[in-house]
C-alpha positions in Angstrom: 47.0 101.8 -14.6 50.4 99.3 -14.5 52.3 99.6 -17.7 52.1 96.4 -19.3 55.6 94.4 -20.3 56.7 94.3 -23.5 57.8 90.6 -24.5 57.1 87.9 -27.2 53.4 89.2 -27.8 55.0 92.6 -29.1 57.7 91.2 -31.2 55.9 91.0 -34.6 53.8 94.2 -34.2 57.0 96.0 -33.4 58.7 94.4 -36.4 55.8 96.4 -38.5 56.3 99.4 -37.0 60.0 99.4 -36.5 60.7 98.6 -40.2 58.5 101.5 -41.2 60.4 104.1 -38.5 63.5 103.1 -40.0 62.8 104.3 -43.3 61.4 107.4 -42.0 63.9 108.4 -39.3 64.5 112.0 -40.6 61.7 113.3 -38.5 63.3 111.9 -35.3 63.2 115.0 -33.2 59.9 116.5 -34.2 60.9 119.7 -35.5 60.1 120.9 -38.8 62.1 122.8 -41.4 58.9 123.1 -43.8 56.7 125.6 -42.1 53.9 126.3 -44.5 51.8 128.7 -42.3 51.9 130.8 -39.3 48.4 131.2 -37.7 46.3 132.9 -35.0 44.1 130.6 -32.8 40.5 131.9 -31.9 39.4 129.3 -29.5 40.3 125.7 -28.1 37.8 123.6 -28.7 39.5 120.4 -27.0 43.0 119.0 -26.8 43.4 118.0 -30.3 41.4 120.8 -31.9 41.4 124.4 -32.4 39.4 127.3 -34.2 41.7 129.7 -36.1 40.6 133.2 -36.3 39.7 133.0 -40.0 37.0 130.7 -38.8 38.8 127.1 -40.1 39.0 124.3 -37.4 42.4 122.7 -37.2 42.9 119.1 -36.3 46.4 118.2 -34.9 47.9 115.2 -36.9 49.3 112.3 -34.9 47.1 112.9 -31.8 43.9 111.9 -30.4 43.0 113.6 -26.9 40.1 112.2 -24.5 36.6 114.0 -25.8 34.5 116.6 -24.2 30.9 115.9 -23.7 29.0 116.0 -27.0 25.9 114.0 -28.5 24.9 113.1 -25.3 28.0 111.3 -24.3 29.9 112.3 -21.1 33.1 114.2 -20.8 35.7 111.4 -20.9 38.5 111.5 -18.1 41.3 114.1 -18.7 39.5 115.6 -21.7 39.2 118.9 -19.6 42.9 118.4 -18.4 44.2 118.1 -22.1 42.1 121.1 -23.3 43.2 123.5 -20.3 47.1 122.4 -21.3 46.7 123.1 -24.7 45.4 126.7 -23.7 48.0 127.0 -21.1 50.6 126.0 -23.8 49.1 128.4 -26.4 49.2 131.3 -23.9 47.3 134.8 -24.1 48.3 135.7 -27.8 48.2 132.0 -29.3 49.8 131.6 -32.7 50.9 128.3 -34.1 53.3 127.3 -36.9 51.8 124.9 -39.3 53.5 122.0 -41.4 50.3 120.7 -43.3 49.8 117.1 -44.1 49.8 115.2 -47.2 46.2 115.1 -47.0 45.1 118.6 -45.8 41.7 118.2 -44.7 39.7 115.4 -43.2 36.4 114.2 -44.0 34.7 117.0 -41.8 36.5 119.5 -43.7 38.9 120.5 -41.0 42.6 121.5 -41.8 45.0 118.9 -40.9 48.6 119.9 -39.8 51.5 119.3 -37.5 51.4 122.1 -35.0 54.5 123.8 -33.8 54.6 126.7 -30.9 56.2 129.8 -31.9 59.7 128.4 -30.3 59.6 125.6 -32.2 58.2 123.0 -30.2 55.9 120.2 -31.7 52.4 120.6 -29.9 51.4 116.9 -30.7 54.6 115.5 -29.2 54.3 117.8 -26.1 50.9 116.4 -25.3 51.6 112.8 -26.2 54.8 112.9 -23.8 52.4 114.2 -21.0 50.1 111.5 -21.4 47.0 113.8 -22.4 46.5 111.8 -25.6 47.1 108.8 -27.8 49.6 108.5 -31.0 47.3 108.0 -34.2 48.7 106.6 -37.6 46.3 107.8 -40.4 47.9 107.3 -43.9 49.0 109.4 -45.7 49.8 111.8 -42.9 52.7 109.9 -41.2 55.4 112.1 -41.0 57.0 112.2 -37.4 55.3 109.0 -36.3 58.7 107.8 -35.0 58.8 110.9 -32.8 55.3 110.6 -31.7 55.7 107.1 -31.1 58.8 107.9 -28.9 57.0 110.7 -26.9 54.0 108.4 -26.2 56.3 105.6 -24.8 57.8 107.9 -22.4 54.3 108.6 -21.0 53.5 105.2 -20.8 56.9 104.2 -19.2 56.1 106.6 -16.6 52.2 105.6 -16.2 51.3 109.4 -17.0 47.8 110.6 -17.8 45.8 108.1 -20.1 48.3 105.3 -19.2 47.3 105.6 -15.3 43.6 105.8 -16.1 41.4 102.6 -15.9 38.6 103.7 -18.6 41.7 103.7 -21.3 42.5 100.2 -20.6 42.5 97.9 -23.4 38.5 96.1 -23.9 38.5 92.3 -24.9 36.7 92.1 -28.1 34.2 89.6 -26.7 33.4 92.4 -24.1 32.8 94.9 -26.6 29.0 96.6 -26.3 27.3 98.5 -29.0 27.7 101.6 -27.0 31.6 101.0 -27.1 31.9 103.4 -30.2 34.5 106.1 -30.8 38.3 105.7 -29.9 39.2 102.5 -28.3 42.0 100.1 -27.8 40.7 96.5 -28.3 42.5 93.0 -28.0 41.5 89.6 -29.1 42.0 86.8 -31.3 41.7 86.7 -35.0 39.3 83.9 -35.8 38.7 84.5 -39.6 40.2 86.6 -42.2 38.1 87.4 -45.3 38.3 89.5 -48.4 36.0 91.7 -50.4 36.7 93.8 -53.3 38.0 96.8 -51.2 39.3 95.5 -48.3 40.5 92.4 -45.9 38.4 91.6 -43.0 39.6 90.3 -39.5 37.1 89.0 -37.4 38.0 89.5 -33.9 35.6 88.1 -30.9 31.8 88.1 -31.6 30.6 90.7 -33.4 33.8 92.7 -34.0 35.8 93.2 -37.3 39.0 94.9 -38.2 38.7 96.4 -41.8 42.0 96.4 -43.5 41.4 98.7 -46.8 43.5 97.1 -49.8 44.6 100.6 -50.8 46.8 100.5 -47.3 48.1 97.0 -47.9 51.5 97.9 -48.8 52.0 99.5 -45.4 52.0 95.9 -43.8 54.8 93.3 -44.4 52.7 90.6 -43.3 49.7 88.8 -45.5 46.6 89.5 -43.9 45.8 85.5 -43.8 48.7 85.2 -41.9 47.2 86.9 -38.9 44.5 84.2 -38.6 44.9 82.8 -35.1 46.9 85.9 -33.8 46.1 87.7 -30.7 46.2 91.7 -31.7 46.1 94.8 -29.3 44.7 97.6 -31.8 43.7 101.0 -31.3 41.2 103.1 -33.4 37.7 104.5 -34.0 35.2 101.8 -33.0 32.0 102.3 -35.1 28.7 100.3 -35.6 27.1 99.2 -38.8 23.5 98.8 -38.2 22.7 96.5 -41.1 25.2 94.0 -40.4 24.8 94.1 -36.8 28.6 94.7 -36.1 31.0 96.8 -34.7 33.9 97.4 -36.9 37.3 99.5 -36.9 39.3 100.5 -39.6 43.1 99.4 -39.4 45.2 101.6 -42.1 48.6 101.4 -40.7 50.8 98.9 -38.9 51.3 101.8 -36.1 47.7 101.2 -34.9 48.8 97.6 -33.7 50.3 97.6 -30.0 50.7 94.0 -29.6 50.5 90.7 -31.5 50.9 87.2 -30.2 50.3 83.7 -31.3 46.7 83.3 -29.9 47.7 80.5 -27.5 50.0 82.8 -25.2 
């Protein structure tokens, strides 16, 4: 897939993210001086999740790799390559050093941590740099976001991995189907901005809405209503709400906005 040029459409989104990155530049090299634990790996589940010898599932922070087949869904392109690359990096006697996230567990009970090889290399950054996954930003686990972004940009600029596969191109919001759940990159114009007790709602296209939780509002330096009429490219997990007949995506951090334009461009 050709790498999109960065121009006017990206400026405002970049200002969101760069302002946040500037305030967090201490983690620029992806190295950690605060290792919380050293663990042994029993099995690699996929490119971003392993099982430890004590039975815990460990999910890497800052990285989302393509999914292997599950729940009647086929294996995504590069899922096997990401899994095999992680196995290779871990080697025959796999151990990891972990820096735990501010939030230590996800809603599935998996341990959340930044993973480091015994030689100090950050595994999430390595896989991003090789184009074997996408950078994700899920508050409050935001350390190393500037480094992870730089690693992803290297892969994107050289059209490596996911940045060269048609299946991972952005989807126009108007073309989303009910089956298009899971991690997606979506673009479209914000046609309406609404507000509920707990969130702002940004309607994009027909039958698709971005949910910006009010608890995460301070991460954004623009009022949600000012996004009306803008064209966004966003990334995140699309899910279907049966009672509303609507696809949605939670937008919790400006790092999940790739581009922003005026809507007339």
